[in-house]
C-alpha positions as CSV (number, residue, x, y, z in Angstrom):
1,X,-7.1,-128.6,24.6
2,X,-7.9,-131.3,27.2
3,X,-6.2,-131.7,30.5
4,X,-3.8,-134.4,29.3
5,X,-2.6,-132.3,26.4
6,X,-2.0,-129.3,28.7
7,X,0.0,-131.6,31.0
8,X,2.1,-132.7,28.1
9,X,2.7,-129.1,27.0
10,X,3.7,-128.1,30.6
11,X,6.0,-131.1,30.9
12,X,7.7,-130.3,27.6
13,X,8.2,-126.7,28.7
14,X,9.7,-127.8,32.0
15,X,12.0,-130.3,30.3
16,X,13.3,-127.7,27.9
17,X,13.9,-125.3,30.8
18,X,15.9,-128.0,32.6
19,X,17.9,-128.7,29.5
20,X,18.8,-125.0,29.1
21,X,19.7,-124.7,32.8
22,X,21.9,-127.8,32.6
23,X,23.6,-126.4,29.4
24,X,24.3,-123.1,31.1
25,X,25.8,-124.9,34.1
26,X,28.0,-126.9,31.9
27,X,29.2,-123.8,30.1
28,X,30.1,-122.0,33.3
29,X,31.9,-125.1,34.6
30,X,33.8,-125.6,31.4
31,X,34.9,-121.9,31.2
32,X,36.1,-121.7,34.8
33,X,38.0,-125.0,34.4
34,X,39.7,-123.6,31.3
35,X,40.3,-120.0,32.4
36,X,40.7,-120.6,36.2
37,X,39.5,-117.1,36.9
38,X,36.7,-114.6,36.4
39,X,36.5,-110.9,36.8
40,X,34.2,-108.3,35.3
41,X,35.1,-106.7,31.9
42,X,33.9,-103.2,32.9
43,X,36.6,-101.3,34.8
44,X,34.2,-99.7,37.2
45,X,33.2,-103.1,38.6
46,X,36.8,-104.4,39.0
47,X,37.7,-102.6,42.2
48,X,36.3,-100.0,44.7
49,X,38.9,-97.5,43.6
50,X,37.8,-97.6,40.0
51,X,34.2,-97.5,41.0
52,X,34.9,-94.4,43.1
53,X,36.8,-92.8,40.2
54,X,33.7,-93.2,38.0
55,X,31.4,-91.8,40.7
56,X,33.7,-88.8,41.3
57,X,33.3,-87.7,37.7
58,X,29.6,-88.6,37.4
59,X,28.6,-85.0,36.8
60,X,30.9,-84.8,33.7
61,X,29.1,-87.6,31.7
62,X,26.4,-87.2,29.2
63,X,23.1,-89.0,29.0
64,X,24.4,-91.0,26.0
65,X,27.5,-92.1,27.9
66,X,25.3,-93.2,30.9
67,X,23.1,-95.4,28.6
68,X,26.1,-97.1,27.0
69,X,27.7,-97.7,30.4
70,X,24.4,-99.1,31.8
71,X,24.3,-101.7,29.0
72,X,27.9,-102.7,29.7
73,X,27.2,-103.0,33.4
74,X,24.2,-105.1,32.8
75,X,26.2,-107.5,30.6
76,X,28.8,-108.1,33.4
77,X,26.1,-108.2,36.1
78,X,24.2,-110.9,34.2
79,X,27.3,-112.9,33.8
80,X,28.2,-112.5,37.5
81,X,24.8,-113.6,38.6
82,X,24.9,-116.7,36.4
83,X,28.3,-117.6,37.8
84,X,27.1,-117.2,41.4
85,X,24.0,-119.3,40.7
86,X,26.0,-122.1,39.2
87,X,28.7,-122.3,41.9
88,X,26.0,-122.1,44.6
89,X,24.0,-124.8,42.9
90,X,27.0,-127.1,42.8
91,X,28.6,-126.4,46.2
92,X,25.7,-125.0,48.2
93,X,25.6,-121.8,50.2
94,X,27.3,-123.0,53.4
95,X,31.0,-122.7,53.2
96,X,33.3,-125.5,54.5
97,X,34.6,-128.9,53.9
98,X,31.4,-130.3,52.4
99,X,31.1,-127.4,50.0
100,X,34.7,-128.0,48.9
101,X,33.9,-131.7,48.3
102,X,30.9,-130.8,46.1
103,X,32.9,-128.3,44.1
104,X,35.7,-130.7,43.6
105,X,33.4,-133.0,41.7
106,X,33.0,-130.5,38.9
107,X,35.9,-128.0,39.2
108,X,39.6,-128.6,38.8
109,X,40.8,-125.7,41.0
110,X,38.7,-125.1,44.1
111,X,40.6,-121.9,45.2
112,X,40.2,-120.4,41.7
113,X,36.4,-121.1,41.9
114,X,36.3,-119.4,45.3
115,X,38.2,-116.3,44.0
116,X,35.8,-116.2,41.0
117,X,32.8,-116.4,43.3
118,X,34.2,-113.5,45.5
119,X,34.9,-111.4,42.4
120,X,31.3,-112.0,41.1
121,X,29.8,-111.1,44.5
122,X,31.8,-107.9,44.8
123,X,30.9,-107.0,41.2
124,X,27.2,-107.3,42.0
125,X,27.6,-105.0,45.1
126,X,29.4,-102.4,42.9
127,X,26.8,-102.8,40.2
128,X,24.0,-101.9,42.6
129,X,25.8,-98.8,43.7
130,X,26.8,-97.7,40.2
131,X,23.4,-98.3,38.7
132,X,21.7,-96.5,41.6
133,X,24.0,-93.5,41.2
134,X,23.5,-93.3,37.5
135,X,19.8,-93.6,37.8
136,X,19.7,-90.8,40.3
137,X,21.9,-88.6,38.1
138,X,19.7,-89.3,35.0
139,X,16.6,-88.4,37.0
140,X,17.9,-84.9,37.8
141,X,19.7,-84.1,34.5
142,X,18.5,-81.0,32.7
143,X,18.4,-81.1,28.9
144,X,21.4,-79.5,27.3
145,X,20.9,-76.2,25.5
146,X,22.6,-74.6,22.6
147,X,24.7,-71.6,23.8
148,X,23.4,-68.3,22.5
149,X,25.2,-65.8,20.3
150,X,27.6,-66.0,17.5
151,X,30.5,-68.5,17.3
152,X,33.8,-66.9,18.4
153,X,36.2,-69.8,18.7
154,X,36.5,-73.5,17.7
155,X,39.4,-75.6,18.8
156,X,39.7,-79.3,18.2
157,X,42.8,-81.5,18.9
158,X,43.3,-85.2,18.6
159,X,46.5,-87.1,19.2
160,X,47.9,-90.6,19.7
161,X,51.2,-90.5,21.5
162,X,52.0,-94.1,20.7
163,X,51.4,-93.6,17.0
164,X,53.2,-90.2,17.1
165,X,50.3,-88.3,15.5
166,X,48.6,-85.1,16.3
167,X,46.0,-83.0,14.5
168,X,44.8,-79.5,15.5
169,X,42.1,-77.4,14.1
170,X,41.6,-73.8,15.2
171,X,38.9,-71.4,14.0
172,X,39.4,-68.1,15.8
173,X,37.1,-65.1,15.6
174,X,38.2,-63.4,18.8
175,X,39.7,-59.9,19.1
176,X,38.8,-59.0,15.5
177,X,40.4,-62.2,14.0
178,X,38.8,-64.3,11.3
179,X,41.4,-67.1,11.1
180,X,41.5,-70.7,10.3
181,X,44.5,-72.9,11.0
182,X,44.8,-76.6,10.6
183,X,48.1,-78.4,11.4
184,X,49.4,-82.0,11.9
185,X,52.3,-83.6,13.5
186,X,53.5,-87.0,12.3
187,X,56.0,-89.4,13.9
188,X,59.6,-88.3,13.3
189,X,58.7,-84.7,12.6
190,X,60.2,-82.2,15.1
191,X,57.2,-79.9,15.3
192,X,53.8,-79.1,13.9
193,X,53.8,-78.9,10.1
194,X,50.9,-77.8,7.9
195,X,48.5,-80.2,6.3
196,X,48.3,-77.9,3.3
197,X,50.1,-74.7,2.1
198,X,52.6,-73.0,4.3
199,X,50.7,-73.4,7.6
200,X,50.0,-69.7,8.1
201,X,46.5,-68.8,9.4
202,X,44.0,-68.4,6.6
203,X,41.5,-65.5,6.6
204,X,37.9,-66.7,6.4
205,X,34.6,-64.8,6.3
206,X,31.7,-64.7,8.7
207,X,29.9,-67.3,6.6
208,X,32.4,-70.0,7.8
209,X,31.7,-69.2,11.5
210,X,28.0,-69.2,10.8
211,X,28.2,-72.5,9.0
212,X,30.1,-74.2,11.9
213,X,27.6,-72.7,14.4
214,X,24.7,-74.1,12.4
215,X,26.4,-77.5,12.2
216,X,26.9,-77.6,16.0
217,X,23.2,-76.7,16.6
218,X,21.7,-78.9,13.9
219,X,23.9,-81.9,14.8
220,X,23.2,-81.3,18.6
221,X,26.9,-81.3,19.4
222,X,26.1,-79.1,22.4
223,X,24.8,-82.3,24.1
224,X,28.3,-83.6,24.6
225,X,29.5,-84.4,28.2
226,X,32.6,-82.9,29.6
227,X,34.5,-86.2,29.8
228,X,34.6,-89.5,27.9
229,X,36.4,-92.6,29.2
230,X,35.9,-96.2,28.0
231,X,34.2,-98.7,30.2
232,X,36.8,-101.2,29.3
233,X,40.6,-100.9,29.8
234,X,42.2,-99.8,26.5
235,X,45.9,-99.0,26.0
236,X,47.5,-96.8,23.4
237,X,44.3,-95.2,22.1
238,X,43.8,-91.7,20.7
239,X,42.8,-88.8,23.0
240,X,41.0,-85.6,22.0
241,X,39.8,-82.3,23.3
242,X,37.2,-79.8,22.1
243,X,36.5,-76.2,23.0
244,X,33.8,-74.2,21.3
245,X,33.2,-70.6,22.5
246,X,30.1,-68.5,21.8
247,X,29.1,-65.0,22.8
248,X,27.0,-66.5,25.6
249,X,28.4,-69.8,26.7
250,X,30.8,-72.5,25.7
251,X,31.2,-76.2,25.1
252,X,34.2,-78.0,26.6
253,X,34.8,-81.7,26.2
254,X,37.6,-84.2,26.1
255,X,38.1,-88.0,26.0
256,X,40.4,-91.0,25.7
257,X,39.6,-94.1,23.7
258,X,36.0,-93.1,23.4
259,X,34.4,-90.6,21.0
260,X,31.8,-88.1,22.0
261,X,28.1,-88.1,21.4
262,X,27.2,-86.8,18.0
263,X,30.8,-87.6,16.8
264,X,29.5,-87.6,13.2
265,X,28.8,-83.9,13.6
266,X,32.2,-83.2,14.9
267,X,33.8,-85.1,12.1
268,X,31.7,-83.2,9.5
269,X,32.9,-79.9,11.0
270,X,36.5,-80.9,10.8
271,X,36.2,-82.2,7.2
272,X,34.4,-78.9,6.2
273,X,37.2,-76.8,7.7
274,X,39.9,-79.0,6.1
275,X,38.2,-78.5,2.7
276,X,38.2,-74.7,2.9
277,X,41.7,-74.6,4.3
278,X,43.2,-75.9,1.0
């Protein structure tokens, strides 16, 4: 390729890059003019209080939860950076009358643009702190280990207060028991009523406890964190809790609007116990 052809190739690349940048600028301007606001979707980036709430519970989250949260944070951070870039490109960095005049050429509501810029800048500050804290936590996390010994107790509950539904599964092998109980509460019913039969605990053999223990281990359910909360604000969603007790150790976890790591294993265990309860 001669020098002239290389020049043409470089010029074409620069032209395409300018077109893309211009398109991105137009998109940001159009969206701000239509919405008249911007704030991050991830709750932890929306305020210092919410960020601190996440950080207070950082020891309760699993590696899987951290990786999902990091992806959500990155999406908001990229959007915030693009917004800052476009507003600064149009209005300049120096605040004042001249900046307002420049912004007024492209934006309908100058005060709304300034609020959006402030929200984006604050989100970037919180992003740096959250990402740093998560990275540090991941660096020192120890691999989860399956508790030793036989399974003694399995208790899983899920409920949705808005829908008026609750399901509870108990497999109890403590104090000489070998019982399985599965009950449900539906909207309009005064108390727990059985899914099947008369609701009395059903006697089960050691093989059931061994099977559930094997499913926990093979499905790596022991890797769950202690708490699960969605990165985005969700109302009227199901909550759940899980307690599994072994001879040497236990697994305790709960969540709202977000299922645990290895949720497919948990669902398989509940389906297995439901099948043998009939």
